[in-house]
C-alpha positions in Angstrom: 0.0 0.0 0.0 2.9 2.3 0.6 4.1 2.1 -3.0 0.5 2.8 -4.2 0.4 5.9 -1.9 3.6 7.2 -3.5 2.3 6.5 -7.0 -0.8 8.5 -6.2 1.2 11.4 -5.0 3.5 11.3 -7.9 0.6 11.7 -10.3 -0.8 14.8 -8.6 1.5 17.7 -8.9 -0.4 19.8 -6.4 -0.4 16.9 -3.9 -3.3 15.3 -2.2 -4.9 15.7 1.2 -5.4 13.0 3.8 -9.1 12.4 3.0 -8.4 12.1 -0.7 -5.6 9.6 -0.1 -7.6 7.5 2.3 -10.5 7.4 -0.2 -8.3 6.5 -3.1 -6.6 3.8 -1.1 -9.8 2.6 0.5 -8.0 2.8 3.9 -8.7 4.4 7.3 -7.3 7.9 7.5 -5.3 7.0 10.6 -3.5 4.2 8.7 -2.7 6.6 5.8 -1.6 9.3 8.2 0.9 6.9 9.8 2.3 6.1 6.4 2.6 9.7 5.5 4.4 10.6 8.7 6.9 7.9 8.0 7.4 9.1 4.4 7.9 12.7 5.7 10.4 11.6 8.3 12.4 9.7 5.6 12.3 12.8 3.3 10.3 11.2 0.6 7.2 13.5 1.1 6.7 17.0 2.2 3.8 18.6 3.9 2.5 21.7 2.1 0.0 24.1 3.6 -0.5 27.0 5.9 1.9 25.5 8.5 4.5 24.1 6.1 8.0 25.6 5.7 7.7 25.3 1.9 4.9 27.8 1.9 6.8 30.3 4.1 9.6 30.4 1.5 7.4 30.6 -1.6 7.2 33.8 -3.5 3.6 33.3 -4.7 1.8 33.0 -1.3 -0.9 35.6 -2.3 -2.0 33.5 -5.2 -1.9 30.1 -3.5 -5.0 28.0 -3.4 -3.6 25.9 -0.6 -3.2 28.8 1.7 -6.5 30.3 0.8 -8.4 27.1 1.8 -6.0 26.1 4.6 -5.7 22.6 3.2 -2.7 20.5 4.1 -1.4 18.5 1.2 1.3 15.9 0.8 3.7 16.1 -2.1 6.4 13.7 -3.2 9.9 15.3 -3.1 11.3 15.6 -6.6 14.2 13.3 -7.5 16.5 16.3 -7.3 15.8 16.4 -3.6 14.9 20.1 -3.7 11.5 21.7 -3.8 11.6 25.0 -5.7 9.3 27.8 -4.6 6.1 27.7 -6.5 6.6 24.2 -7.8 3.9 22.6 -5.8 1.4 25.4 -6.4 -1.6 24.9 -8.6 
């Protein structure tokens, strides 16, 4: 299920929220949240949203749908290992 979660995130540039992921995986949100936390700790996924450090360093905060709706999203870290400002925005 972990590899399926990563594939889902890789296909959605703007990331997905916990409820979207749990629905797509047909799994309990708590189970998906545990997998996401592990992936975040391992540096494979980042948390994007009002509380995320990625948003604080982004130059397009005023135009960001994520910040406007206060949704937390999960995004796969690019193979380069770096997340450029504005890359995960819609």
